[in-house]
N, CA, C, O and the ligand as a Tripos MOL2 file, in Angstrom:
@<TRIPOS>MOLECULE
protein
  297   295    75     0     0
PROTEIN
NO_CHARGES

@<TRIPOS>ATOM
      1 N         123.4910   94.1870   84.0370 N.3       1 MET1
      2 CA        124.6110   94.9090   84.6280 C.3       1 MET1
      3 C         125.3820   95.6550   83.5440 C.2       1 MET1
      4 O         125.8700   96.7620   83.7730 O.2       1 MET1
      5 N         125.4910   95.0450   82.3620 N.am      2 GLY2
      6 CA        126.1770   95.7140   81.2630 C.3       2 GLY2
      7 C         125.4770   96.9980   80.8620 C.2       2 GLY2
      8 O         126.1220   98.0090   80.5830 O.2       2 GLY2
      9 N         124.1630   96.9530   80.8370 N.am      3 GLU3
     10 CA        123.3860   98.1460   80.4920 C.3       3 GLU3
     11 C         123.5900   99.2410   81.5330 C.2       3 GLU3
     12 O         123.6840  100.4200   81.1940 O.2       3 GLU3
     13 N         123.6580   98.8420   82.8040 N.am      4 LEU4
     14 CA        123.9160   99.8230   83.8630 C.3       4 LEU4
     15 C         125.2620  100.5040   83.6480 C.2       4 LEU4
     16 O         125.3800  101.7260   83.7270 O.2       4 LEU4
     17 N         126.2820   99.6770   83.3720 N.am      5 ARG5
     18 CA        127.6260  100.2550   83.1580 C.3       5 ARG5
     19 C         127.6210  101.1840   81.9480 C.2       5 ARG5
     20 O         128.2090  102.2650   81.9780 O.2       5 ARG5
     21 N         126.9460  100.7460   80.8790 N.am      6 LYS6
     22 CA        126.9100  101.5550   79.6610 C.3       6 LYS6
     23 C         126.2680  102.9170   79.9270 C.2       6 LYS6
     24 O         126.6930  103.9310   79.3730 O.2       6 LYS6
     25 N         125.2560  102.9290   80.7670 N.am      7 ARG7
     26 CA        124.5580  104.1890   81.0610 C.3       7 ARG7
     27 C         125.1470  104.9210   82.2610 C.2       7 ARG7
     28 O         124.6540  105.9730   82.6700 O.2       7 ARG7
     29 N         126.2120  104.3430   82.8150 N.am      8 ARG8
     30 CA        126.8790  104.9340   83.9820 C.3       8 ARG8
     31 C         125.9120  105.0970   85.1610 C.2       8 ARG8
     32 O         125.9060  106.1110   85.8590 O.2       8 ARG8
     33 N         125.1110  104.0700   85.3470 N.am      9 LEU9
     34 CA        124.1840  104.0410   86.4750 C.3       9 LEU9
     35 C         124.7440  103.1240   87.5480 C.2       9 LEU9
     36 O         125.5480  102.2350   87.2700 O.2       9 LEU9
     37 N         124.3140  103.3500   88.7510 N.am     10 GLU10
     38 CA        124.7750  102.5440   89.8740 C.3      10 GLU10
     39 C         123.7010  101.5480   90.2750 C.2      10 GLU10
     40 O         122.5330  101.9160   90.4020 O.2      10 GLU10
     41 N         124.0780  100.2970   90.4730 N.am     11 PHE11
     42 CA        123.1270   99.2810   90.9280 C.3      11 PHE11
     43 C         122.8130   99.5420   92.3950 C.2      11 PHE11
     44 O         123.7050   99.5400   93.2440 O.2      11 PHE11
     45 N         121.5630   99.7610   92.6760 N.am     12 LEU12
     46 CA        121.1600  100.0550   94.0460 C.3      12 LEU12
     47 C         120.4310   98.8840   94.6750 C.2      12 LEU12
     48 O         120.6500   98.5620   95.8430 O.2      12 LEU12
     49 N         119.5710   98.2500   93.9050 N.am     13 GLY13
     50 CA        118.8340   97.1440   94.4890 C.3      13 GLY13
     51 C         117.7630   96.6350   93.5580 C.2      13 GLY13
     52 O         117.7140   96.9740   92.3750 O.2      13 GLY13
     53 N         116.9080   95.8110   94.1260 N.am     14 ILE14
     54 CA        115.8530   95.1230   93.3900 C.3      14 ILE14
     55 C         114.5350   95.4700   94.0760 C.2      14 ILE14
     56 O         114.4530   95.4790   95.3040 O.2      14 ILE14
     57 N         113.5060   95.7550   93.2780 N.am     15 TYR15
     58 CA        112.2290   96.0510   93.9200 C.3      15 TYR15
     59 C         111.1360   95.1630   93.3510 C.2      15 TYR15
     60 O         111.2090   94.6850   92.2190 O.2      15 TYR15
     61 N         110.1330   94.9650   94.1720 N.am     16 HIS16
     62 CA        108.9110   94.3230   93.7280 C.3      16 HIS16
     63 C         107.7850   94.7810   94.6500 C.2      16 HIS16
     64 O         108.0230   95.4480   95.6560 O.2      16 HIS16
     65 N         106.5750   94.4180   94.2970 N.am     17 SER17
     66 CA        105.4370   94.8600   95.1030 C.3      17 SER17
     67 C         104.6860   93.6640   95.6620 C.2      17 SER17
     68 O         104.8100   92.5380   95.1800 O.2      17 SER17
     69 N         103.9160   93.9410   96.6770 N.am     18 HIS18
     70 CA        103.0050   92.9540   97.2500 C.3      18 HIS18
     71 C         101.5960   93.5050   97.0910 C.2      18 HIS18
     72 O         100.9800   93.9130   98.0750 O.2      18 HIS18
     73 N         101.0820   93.5220   95.8820 N.am     19 PRO19
     74 CA         99.7930   94.1880   95.6380 C.3      19 PRO19
     75 C          98.6030   93.5070   96.2950 C.2      19 PRO19
     76 O          97.5550   94.1300   96.4630 O.2      19 PRO19
     77 N          98.7420   92.2670   96.6610 N.am     20 HIS20
     78 CA         97.5840   91.5590   97.2190 C.3      20 HIS20
     79 C          97.6400   91.4120   98.7290 C.2      20 HIS20
     80 O          96.7500   90.8150   99.3350 O.2      20 HIS20
     81 N          98.6880   91.9570   99.3340 N.am     21 TRP21
     82 CA         98.7980   91.8700  100.7860 C.3      21 TRP21
     83 C          98.4830   93.2390  101.3590 C.2      21 TRP21
     84 O          99.0340   94.2390  100.8990 O.2      21 TRP21
     85 N          97.6350   93.3030  102.3230 N.am     22 LEU22
     86 CA         97.2400   94.5860  102.8950 C.3      22 LEU22
     87 C          98.3840   95.2000  103.6900 C.2      22 LEU22
     88 O          98.6550   94.7960  104.8210 O.2      22 LEU22
     89 N          99.0380   96.1610  103.0980 N.am     23 ASP23
     90 CA        100.0880   96.9350  103.7790 C.3      23 ASP23
     91 C         101.1790   96.0820  104.4200 C.2      23 ASP23
     92 O         101.8750   96.5560  105.3180 O.2      23 ASP23
     93 N         101.3370   94.8670  103.9910 N.am     24 ILE24
     94 CA        102.3980   94.0350  104.5700 C.3      24 ILE24
     95 C         103.5180   93.9520  103.5360 C.2      24 ILE24
     96 O         103.6220   92.9860  102.7810 O.2      24 ILE24
     97 N         104.3330   94.9670  103.5230 N.am     25 ASN25
     98 CA        105.4420   94.9240  102.5680 C.3      25 ASN25
     99 C         106.7360   94.6060  103.3120 C.2      25 ASN25
    100 O         107.6130   95.4490  103.5010 O.2      25 ASN25
    101 N         106.8020   93.3730  103.7130 N.am     26 GLU26
    102 CA        108.0230   92.8420  104.2910 C.3      26 GLU26
    103 C         108.3170   91.5270  103.5720 C.2      26 GLU26
    104 O         107.4070   90.9110  103.0160 O.2      26 GLU26
    105 N         109.5640   91.0960  103.5760 N.am     27 PRO27
    106 CA        109.9110   89.9130  102.7950 C.3      27 PRO27
    107 C         109.1110   88.6810  103.2190 C.2      27 PRO27
    108 O         109.0030   88.3590  104.4020 O.2      27 PRO27
    109 N         108.5660   88.0160  102.2300 N.am     28 SER28
    110 CA        107.8490   86.7640  102.4800 C.3      28 SER28
    111 C         108.8840   85.6400  102.6310 C.2      28 SER28
    112 O         110.0490   85.8270  102.2830 O.2      28 SER28
    113 N         108.4790   84.5010  103.1350 N.am     29 PRO29
    114 CA        109.4110   83.3660  103.1860 C.3      29 PRO29
    115 C         109.9920   83.0350  101.8080 C.2      29 PRO29
    116 O         111.1550   82.6470  101.6970 O.2      29 PRO29
    117 N         109.1760   83.1890  100.7630 N.am     30 LYS30
    118 CA        109.6740   82.9470   99.3960 C.3      30 LYS30
    119 C         110.7120   83.9950   99.0000 C.2      30 LYS30
    120 O         111.7350   83.6660   98.3990 O.2      30 LYS30
    121 N         110.4410   85.2810   99.3470 N.am     31 ASP31
    122 CA        111.4260   86.3440   99.0560 C.3      31 ASP31
    123 C         112.7650   86.0150   99.7100 C.2      31 ASP31
    124 O         113.8190   86.1720   99.0930 O.2      31 ASP31
    125 N         112.7190   85.5680  100.9350 N.am     32 ILE32
    126 CA        113.9530   85.2750  101.6800 C.3      32 ILE32
    127 C         114.6740   84.0840  101.0560 C.2      32 ILE32
    128 O         115.8970   84.0860  100.9180 O.2      32 ILE32
    129 N         113.8990   83.0710  100.6830 N.am     33 ALA33
    130 CA        114.5170   81.8770  100.0860 C.3      33 ALA33
    131 C         115.1360   82.1760   98.7290 C.2      33 ALA33
    132 O         116.1510   81.5850   98.3590 O.2      33 ALA33
    133 N         114.5190   83.1040   97.9800 N.am     34 LEU34
    134 CA        114.9930   83.3860   96.6210 C.3      34 LEU34
    135 C         115.9840   84.5380   96.5540 C.2      34 LEU34
    136 O         116.4980   84.8350   95.4750 O.2      34 LEU34
    137 N         116.2660   85.1910   97.6660 N.am     35 ALA35
    138 CA        117.2120   86.3180   97.6490 C.3      35 ALA35
    139 C         118.5630   85.8210   97.1390 C.2      35 ALA35
    140 O         119.1940   84.9550   97.7450 O.2      35 ALA35
    141 N         118.9840   86.3790   96.0310 N.am     36 CYS36
    142 CA        120.1770   85.8410   95.3610 C.3      36 CYS36
    143 C         121.4010   86.7350   95.5030 C.2      36 CYS36
    144 O         122.5110   86.3070   95.1830 O.2      36 CYS36
    145 N         121.2280   87.9500   95.9680 N.am     37 SER37
    146 CA        122.3740   88.8540   96.0620 C.3      37 SER37
    147 C         122.4910   89.3890   97.4840 C.2      37 SER37
    148 O         121.5800   90.0500   97.9840 O.2      37 SER37
    149 N         123.6000   89.1040   98.1200 N.am     38 SER38
    150 CA        123.7860   89.6240   99.4710 C.3      38 SER38
    151 C         124.1290   91.1000   99.4510 C.2      38 SER38
    152 O         124.0730   91.7620  100.4880 O.2      38 SER38
    153 N         124.4860   91.6320   98.2770 N.am     39 GLU39
    154 CA        124.8470   93.0460   98.1670 C.3      39 GLU39
    155 C         123.6370   93.9240   97.8520 C.2      39 GLU39
    156 O         123.6710   95.1330   98.0810 O.2      39 GLU39
    157 N         122.5740   93.3230   97.3300 N.am     40 ALA40
    158 CA        121.4250   94.1110   96.8870 C.3      40 ALA40
    159 C         120.5910   94.5840   98.0630 C.2      40 ALA40
    160 O         120.5280   93.9410   99.1110 O.2      40 ALA40
    161 N         119.9630   95.7120   97.8620 N.am     41 ILE41
    162 CA        118.9210   96.1660   98.7750 C.3      41 ILE41
    163 C         117.6060   95.7550   98.1270 C.2      41 ILE41
    164 O         117.3760   96.0220   96.9470 O.2      41 ILE41
    165 N         116.7580   95.1140   98.8910 N.am     42 TYR42
    166 CA        115.4710   94.6560   98.3870 C.3      42 TYR42
    167 C         114.3960   95.6400   98.8170 C.2      42 TYR42
    168 O         114.0880   95.7660  100.0020 O.2      42 TYR42
    169 N         113.8320   96.3310   97.8430 N.am     43 PHE43
    170 CA        112.7550   97.2790   98.1050 C.3      43 PHE43
    171 C         111.4210   96.5660   97.8660 C.2      43 PHE43
    172 O         111.2400   95.8850   96.8570 O.2      43 PHE43
    173 N         110.5060   96.7320   98.8010 N.am     44 ILE44
    174 CA        109.1820   96.1330   98.6350 C.3      44 ILE44
    175 C         108.1480   97.2430   98.7590 C.2      44 ILE44
    176 O         108.1080   97.9810   99.7440 O.2      44 ILE44
    177 N         107.3220   97.3360   97.7380 N.am     45 VAL45
    178 CA        106.3770   98.4300   97.5950 C.3      45 VAL45
    179 C         104.9610   97.9380   97.8570 C.2      45 VAL45
    180 O         104.5770   96.8450   97.4410 O.2      45 VAL45
    181 N         104.2070   98.7560   98.5450 N.am     46 THR46
    182 CA        102.7750   98.5180   98.6820 C.3      46 THR46
    183 C         102.0560   99.5630   97.8410 C.2      46 THR46
    184 O         102.0180  100.7330   98.2230 O.2      46 THR46
    185 N         101.4960   99.1780   96.7260 N.am     47 PRO47
    186 CA        100.8800  100.1610   95.8320 C.3      47 PRO47
    187 C          99.4690  100.5640   96.2570 C.2      47 PRO47
    188 O          98.5950  100.7640   95.4130 O.2      47 PRO47
    189 N          99.2530  100.6780   97.5410 N.am     48 ARG48
    190 CA         97.9360  101.0780   98.0190 C.3      48 ARG48
    191 C          97.9860  102.5340   98.4600 C.2      48 ARG48
    192 O          98.9500  102.9570   99.0990 O.2      48 ARG48
    193 N          96.9640  103.2980   98.1280 N.am     49 PRO49
    194 CA         96.9620  104.6940   98.5710 C.3      49 PRO49
    195 C          96.9070  104.7530  100.0990 C.2      49 PRO49
    196 O          96.2510  103.9360  100.7460 O.2      49 PRO49
    197 N          97.5960  105.7180  100.6460 N.am     50 TYR50
    198 CA         97.5880  105.9740  102.0920 C.3      50 TYR50
    199 C          98.2580  104.8740  102.9140 C.2      50 TYR50
    200 O          98.0090  104.7700  104.1150 O.2      50 TYR50
    201 N          99.0910  104.0620  102.2980 N.am     51 ALA51
    202 CA         99.8410  103.0570  103.0680 C.3      51 ALA51
    203 C         100.7600  103.7750  104.0500 C.2      51 ALA51
    204 O         101.3470  104.8020  103.7090 O.2      51 ALA51
    205 N         100.8880  103.2580  105.2380 N.am     52 ILE52
    206 CA        101.7350  103.8910  106.2490 C.3      52 ILE52
    207 C         103.1970  103.8320  105.8170 C.2      52 ILE52
    208 O         103.9250  104.8140  105.9620 O.2      52 ILE52
    209 N         103.6220  102.7130  105.3000 N.am     53 THR53
    210 CA        104.9850  102.5680  104.8040 C.3      53 THR53
    211 C         104.9010  102.0490  103.3680 C.2      53 THR53
    212 O         104.9740  100.8410  103.1440 O.2      53 THR53
    213 N         104.7490  102.9520  102.3890 N.am     54 PRO54
    214 CA        104.5550  102.5030  101.0050 C.3      54 PRO54
    215 C         105.7710  101.8170  100.4060 C.2      54 PRO54
    216 O         105.6380  100.9780   99.5150 O.2      54 PRO54
    217 N         106.9650  102.1740  100.8940 N.am     55 ILE55
    218 CA        108.1880  101.5280  100.4200 C.3      55 ILE55
    219 C         109.0430  101.1730  101.6250 C.2      55 ILE55
    220 O         109.2820  102.0110  102.4950 O.2      55 ILE55
    221 N         109.5000   99.9360  101.6730 N.am     56 ARG56
    222 CA        110.4250   99.5170  102.7230 C.3      56 ARG56
    223 C         111.6430   98.8750  102.0620 C.2      56 ARG56
    224 O         111.5600   98.3510  100.9520 O.2      56 ARG56
    225 N         112.7530   98.9270  102.7520 N.am     57 ALA57
    226 CA        114.0000   98.4010  102.1940 C.3      57 ALA57
    227 C         114.5970   97.3890  103.1650 C.2      57 ALA57
    228 O         114.5560   97.5640  104.3830 O.2      57 ALA57
    229 N         115.1490   96.3340  102.5930 N.am     58 PHE58
    230 CA        115.6900   95.2560  103.4250 C.3      58 PHE58
    231 C         117.0100   94.7480  102.8590 C.2      58 PHE58
    232 O         117.2370   94.7500  101.6490 O.2      58 PHE58
    233 N         117.8610   94.3190  103.7600 N.am     59 SER59
    234 CA        119.0240   93.5290  103.4100 C.3      59 SER59
    235 C         118.6570   92.0830  103.7470 C.2      59 SER59
    236 O         118.1450   91.8030  104.8310 O.2      59 SER59
    237 N         118.9190   91.1790  102.8220 N.am     60 ILE60
    238 CA        118.6420   89.7590  103.0680 C.3      60 ILE60
    239 C         119.9310   88.9920  102.8080 C.2      60 ILE60
    240 O         120.3670   88.8520  101.6650 O.2      60 ILE60
    241 N         120.5190   88.5080  103.8640 N.am     61 ARG61
    242 CA        121.7950   87.7830  103.7370 C.3      61 ARG61
    243 C         121.7110   86.4700  104.4870 C.2      61 ARG61
    244 O         121.4650   86.4370  105.6920 O.2      61 ARG61
    245 N         121.9170   85.4010  103.7590 N.am     62 GLU62
    246 CA        121.9230   84.0510  104.3290 C.3      62 GLU62
    247 C         120.6810   83.7960  105.1850 C.2      62 GLU62
    248 O         120.7630   83.2250  106.2720 O.2      62 GLU62
    249 N         119.5510   84.2240  104.6770 N.am     63 GLY63
    250 CA        118.2950   83.9900  105.3610 C.3      63 GLY63
    251 C         117.9620   84.9710  106.4640 C.2      63 GLY63
    252 O         116.8870   84.9020  107.0590 O.2      63 GLY63
    253 N         118.8790   85.8840  106.7420 N.am     64 ARG64
    254 CA        118.6260   86.8820  107.7830 C.3      64 ARG64
    255 C         118.1520   88.1790  107.1450 C.2      64 ARG64
    256 O         118.7140   88.6420  106.1520 O.2      64 ARG64
    257 N         117.1140   88.7550  107.7260 N.am     65 VAL65
    258 CA        116.4980   89.9590  107.1800 C.3      65 VAL65
    259 C         116.7480   91.1280  108.1250 C.2      65 VAL65
    260 O         116.5280   91.0300  109.3330 O.2      65 VAL65
    261 N         117.2080   92.2250  107.5570 N.am     66 LEU66
    262 CA        117.4260   93.4480  108.3190 C.3      66 LEU66
    263 C         116.7440   94.5850  107.5790 C.2      66 LEU66
    264 O         117.0360   94.8280  106.4080 O.2      66 LEU66
    265 N         115.8360   95.2860  108.2530 N.am     67 GLU67
    266 CA        115.1960   96.4240  107.6030 C.3      67 GLU67
    267 C         116.1520   97.6020  107.6140 C.2      67 GLU67
    268 O         116.8240   97.8650  108.6110 O.2      67 GLU67
    269 N         116.2030   98.3000  106.5060 N.am     68 LEU68
    270 CA        117.0750   99.4570  106.3480 C.3      68 LEU68
    271 C         116.2300  100.7320  106.3530 C.2      68 LEU68
    272 O         115.0860  100.7410  105.9000 O.2      68 LEU68
    273 N         116.8070  101.7750  106.8610 N.am     69 GLU69
    274 CA        116.1080  103.0680  106.9180 C.3      69 GLU69
    275 C         116.1700  103.7330  105.5510 C.2      69 GLU69
    276 O         117.2150  103.7340  104.9000 O.2      69 GLU69
    277 N         115.0650  104.2880  105.1240 N.am     70 ILE70
    278 CA        115.0190  105.0580  103.8710 C.3      70 ILE70
    279 C         114.9240  106.5310  104.2540 C.2      70 ILE70
    280 O         114.0140  106.9370  104.9770 O.2      70 ILE70
    281 N         115.8430  107.3020  103.7770 N.am     71 ARG71
    282 CA        115.7980  108.7520  104.0040 C.3      71 ARG71
    283 C         115.6030  109.4450  102.6730 C.2      71 ARG71
    284 O         116.2810  109.1410  101.6910 O.2      71 ARG71
    285 N         114.6780  110.3690  102.6530 N.am     72 VAL72
    286 CA        114.4250  111.1500  101.4370 C.3      72 VAL72
    287 C         115.1750  112.4640  101.5820 C.2      72 VAL72
    288 O         114.9120  113.2470  102.4950 O.2      72 VAL72
    289 N         116.1020  112.6930  100.6830 N.am     73 LEU73
    290 CA        116.8930  113.9260  100.6950 C.3      73 LEU73
    291 C         116.2980  114.8980   99.6980 C.2      73 LEU73
    292 O         115.9990  114.5300   98.5620 O.2      73 LEU73
    293 N         116.1310  116.1080  100.1120 N.am     74 ARG74
    294 CA        115.5570  117.1160   99.2100 C.3      74 ARG74
    295 C         116.5220  118.2340   98.9880 C.2      74 ARG74
    296 O         116.2170  119.1770   98.2570 O.2      74 ARG74
    297 ZN        107.8390   89.7370   98.1440 Zn       75 ZN75
@<TRIPOS>BOND
     1     1     2 1
     2     2     3 1
     3     3     4 2
     4     3     5 am
     5     5     6 1
     6     6     7 1
     7     7     8 2
     8     7     9 am
     9     9    10 1
    10    10    11 1
    11    11    12 2
    12    11    13 am
    13    13    14 1
    14    14    15 1
    15    15    16 2
    16    15    17 am
    17    17    18 1
    18    18    19 1
    19    19    20 2
    20    19    21 am
    21    21    22 1
    22    22    23 1
    23    23    24 2
    24    23    25 am
    25    25    26 1
    26    26    27 1
    27    27    28 2
    28    27    29 am
    29    29    30 1
    30    30    31 1
    31    31    32 2
    32    31    33 am
    33    33    34 1
    34    34    35 1
    35    35    36 2
    36    35    37 am
    37    37    38 1
    38    38    39 1
    39    39    40 2
    40    39    41 am
    41    41    42 1
    42    42    43 1
    43    43    44 2
    44    43    45 am
    45    45    46 1
    46    46    47 1
    47    47    48 2
    48    47    49 am
    49    49    50 1
    50    50    51 1
    51    51    52 2
    52    51    53 am
    53    53    54 1
    54    54    55 1
    55    55    56 2
    56    55    57 am
    57    57    58 1
    58    58    59 1
    59    59    60 2
    60    59    61 am
    61    61    62 1
    62    62    63 1
    63    63    64 2
    64    63    65 am
    65    65    66 1
    66    66    67 1
    67    67    68 2
    68    67    69 am
    69    69    70 1
    70    70    71 1
    71    71    72 2
    72    71    73 am
    73    73    74 1
    74    74    75 1
    75    75    76 2
    76    75    77 am
    77    77    78 1
    78    78    79 1
    79    79    80 2
    80    79    81 am
    81    81    82 1
    82    82    83 1
    83    83    84 2
    84    83    85 am
    85    85    86 1
    86    86    87 1
    87    87    88 2
    88    87    89 am
    89    89    90 1
    90    90    91 1
    91    91    92 2
    92    91    93 am
    93    93    94 1
    94    94    95 1
    95    95    96 2
    96    95    97 am
    97    97    98 1
    98    98    99 1
    99    99   100 2
   100    99   101 am
   101   101   102 1
   102   102   103 1
   103   103   104 2
   104   103   105 am
   105   105   106 1
   106   106   107 1
   107   107   108 2
   108   107   109 am
   109   109   110 1
   110   110   111 1
   111   111   112 2
   112   111   113 am
   113   113   114 1
   114   114   115 1
   115   115   116 2
   116   115   117 am
   117   117   118 1
   118   118   119 1
   119   119   120 2
   120   119   121 am
   121   121   122 1
   122   122   123 1
   123   123   124 2
   124   123   125 am
   125   125   126 1
   126   126   127 1
   127   127   128 2
   128   127   129 am
   129   129   130 1
   130   130   131 1
   131   131   132 2
   132   131   133 am
   133   133   134 1
   134   134   135 1
   135   135   136 2
   136   135   137 am
   137   137   138 1
   138   138   139 1
   139   139   140 2
   140   139   141 am
   141   141   142 1
   142   142   143 1
   143   143   144 2
   144   143   145 am
   145   145   146 1
   146   146   147 1
   147   147   148 2
   148   147   149 am
   149   149   150 1
   150   150   151 1
   151   151   152 2
   152   151   153 am
   153   153   154 1
   154   154   155 1
   155   155   156 2
   156   155   157 am
   157   157   158 1
   158   158   159 1
   159   159   160 2
   160   159   161 am
   161   161   162 1
   162   162   163 1
   163   163   164 2
   164   163   165 am
   165   165   166 1
   166   166   167 1
   167   167   168 2
   168   167   169 am
   169   169   170 1
   170   170   171 1
   171   171   172 2
   172   171   173 am
   173   173   174 1
   174   174   175 1
   175   175   176 2
   176   175   177 am
   177   177   178 1
   178   178   179 1
   179   179   180 2
   180   179   181 am
   181   181   182 1
   182   182   183 1
   183   183   184 2
   184   183   185 am
   185   185   186 1
   186   186   187 1
   187   187   188 2
   188   187   189 am
   189   189   190 1
   190   190   191 1
   191   191   192 2
   192   191   193 am
   193   193   194 1
   194   194   195 1
   195   195   196 2
   196   195   197 am
   197   197   198 1
   198   198   199 1
   199   199   200 2
   200   199   201 am
   201   201   202 1
   202   202   203 1
   203   203   204 2
   204   203   205 am
   205   205   206 1
   206   206   207 1
   207   207   208 2
   208   207   209 am
   209   209   210 1
   210   210   211 1
   211   211   212 2
   212   211   213 am
   213   213   214 1
   214   214   215 1
   215   215   216 2
   216   215   217 am
   217   217   218 1
   218   218   219 1
   219   219   220 2
   220   219   221 am
   221   221   222 1
   222   222   223 1
   223   223   224 2
   224   223   225 am
   225   225   226 1
   226   226   227 1
   227   227   228 2
   228   227   229 am
   229   229   230 1
   230   230   231 1
   231   231   232 2
   232   231   233 am
   233   233   234 1
   234   234   235 1
   235   235   236 2
   236   235   237 am
   237   237   238 1
   238   238   239 1
   239   239   240 2
   240   239   241 am
   241   241   242 1
   242   242   243 1
   243   243   244 2
   244   243   245 am
   245   245   246 1
   246   246   247 1
   247   247   248 2
   248   247   249 am
   249   249   250 1
   250   250   251 1
   251   251   252 2
   252   251   253 am
   253   253   254 1
   254   254   255 1
   255   255   256 2
   256   255   257 am
   257   257   258 1
   258   258   259 1
   259   259   260 2
   260   259   261 am
   261   261   262 1
   262   262   263 1
   263   263   264 2
   264   263   265 am
   265   265   266 1
   266   266   267 1
   267   267   268 2
   268   267   269 am
   269   269   270 1
   270   270   271 1
   271   271   272 2
   272   271   273 am
   273   273   274 1
   274   274   275 1
   275   275   276 2
   276   275   277 am
   277   277   278 1
   278   278   279 1
   279   279   280 2
   280   279   281 am
   281   281   282 1
   282   282   283 1
   283   283   284 2
   284   283   285 am
   285   285   286 1
   286   286   287 1
   287   287   288 2
   288   287   289 am
   289   289   290 1
   290   290   291 1
   291   291   292 2
   292   291   293 am
   293   293   294 1
   294   294   295 1
   295   295   296 2
@<TRIPOS>SUBSTRUCTURE
     1 MET1         2 RESIDUE 1 A MET
     2 GLY2         6 RESIDUE 1 A GLY
     3 GLU3        10 RESIDUE 1 A GLU
     4 LEU4        14 RESIDUE 1 A LEU
     5 ARG5        18 RESIDUE 1 A ARG
     6 LYS6        22 RESIDUE 1 A LYS
     7 ARG7        26 RESIDUE 1 A ARG
     8 ARG8        30 RESIDUE 1 A ARG
     9 LEU9        34 RESIDUE 1 A LEU
    10 GLU10       38 RESIDUE 1 A GLU
    11 PHE11       42 RESIDUE 1 A PHE
    12 LEU12       46 RESIDUE 1 A LEU
    13 GLY13       50 RESIDUE 1 A GLY
    14 ILE14       54 RESIDUE 1 A ILE
    15 TYR15       58 RESIDUE 1 A TYR
    16 HIS16       62 RESIDUE 1 A HIS
    17 SER17       66 RESIDUE 1 A SER
    18 HIS18       70 RESIDUE 1 A HIS
    19 PRO19       74 RESIDUE 1 A PRO
    20 HIS20       78 RESIDUE 1 A HIS
    21 TRP21       82 RESIDUE 1 A TRP
    22 LEU22       86 RESIDUE 1 A LEU
    23 ASP23       90 RESIDUE 1 A ASP
    24 ILE24       94 RESIDUE 1 A ILE
    25 ASN25       98 RESIDUE 1 A ASN
    26 GLU26      102 RESIDUE 1 A GLU
    27 PRO27      106 RESIDUE 1 A PRO
    28 SER28      110 RESIDUE 1 A SER
    29 PRO29      114 RESIDUE 1 A PRO
    30 LYS30      118 RESIDUE 1 A LYS
    31 ASP31      122 RESIDUE 1 A ASP
    32 ILE32      126 RESIDUE 1 A ILE
    33 ALA33      130 RESIDUE 1 A ALA
    34 LEU34      134 RESIDUE 1 A LEU
    35 ALA35      138 RESIDUE 1 A ALA
    36 CYS36      142 RESIDUE 1 A CYS
    37 SER37      146 RESIDUE 1 A SER
    38 SER38      150 RESIDUE 1 A SER
    39 GLU39      154 RESIDUE 1 A GLU
    40 ALA40      158 RESIDUE 1 A ALA
    41 ILE41      162 RESIDUE 1 A ILE
    42 TYR42      166 RESIDUE 1 A TYR
    43 PHE43      170 RESIDUE 1 A PHE
    44 ILE44      174 RESIDUE 1 A ILE
    45 VAL45      178 RESIDUE 1 A VAL
    46 THR46      182 RESIDUE 1 A THR
    47 PRO47      186 RESIDUE 1 A PRO
    48 ARG48      190 RESIDUE 1 A ARG
    49 PRO49      194 RESIDUE 1 A PRO
    50 TYR50      198 RESIDUE 1 A TYR
    51 ALA51      202 RESIDUE 1 A ALA
    52 ILE52      206 RESIDUE 1 A ILE
    53 THR53      210 RESIDUE 1 A THR
    54 PRO54      214 RESIDUE 1 A PRO
    55 ILE55      218 RESIDUE 1 A ILE
    56 ARG56      222 RESIDUE 1 A ARG
    57 ALA57      226 RESIDUE 1 A ALA
    58 PHE58      230 RESIDUE 1 A PHE
    59 SER59      234 RESIDUE 1 A SER
    60 ILE60      238 RESIDUE 1 A ILE
    61 ARG61      242 RESIDUE 1 A ARG
    62 GLU62      246 RESIDUE 1 A GLU
    63 GLY63      250 RESIDUE 1 A GLY
    64 ARG64      254 RESIDUE 1 A ARG
    65 VAL65      258 RESIDUE 1 A VAL
    66 LEU66      262 RESIDUE 1 A LEU
    67 GLU67      266 RESIDUE 1 A GLU
    68 LEU68      270 RESIDUE 1 A LEU
    69 GLU69      274 RESIDUE 1 A GLU
    70 ILE70      278 RESIDUE 1 A ILE
    71 ARG71      282 RESIDUE 1 A ARG
    72 VAL72      286 RESIDUE 1 A VAL
    73 LEU73      290 RESIDUE 1 A LEU
    74 ARG74      294 RESIDUE 1 A ARG
    75 ZN75       297 GROUP 0 **** ****
């Protein structure tokens, strides 16, 4: 967090990938159990070519999962 402040960057969230799961980039039971920040957005990436949803975003609060919409602004 100190490095973010020093670089004047904004904390947006935490990401990880599910490289061994076929296009299932949604929080696993372990992801939900280990979610440590109710403020963070959890991005889960599927690094497979042609994935229908290569990046998904979730809010995880007190064990409840809510998928968030990702909009790409150009
Ligand atoms: Zn995961």
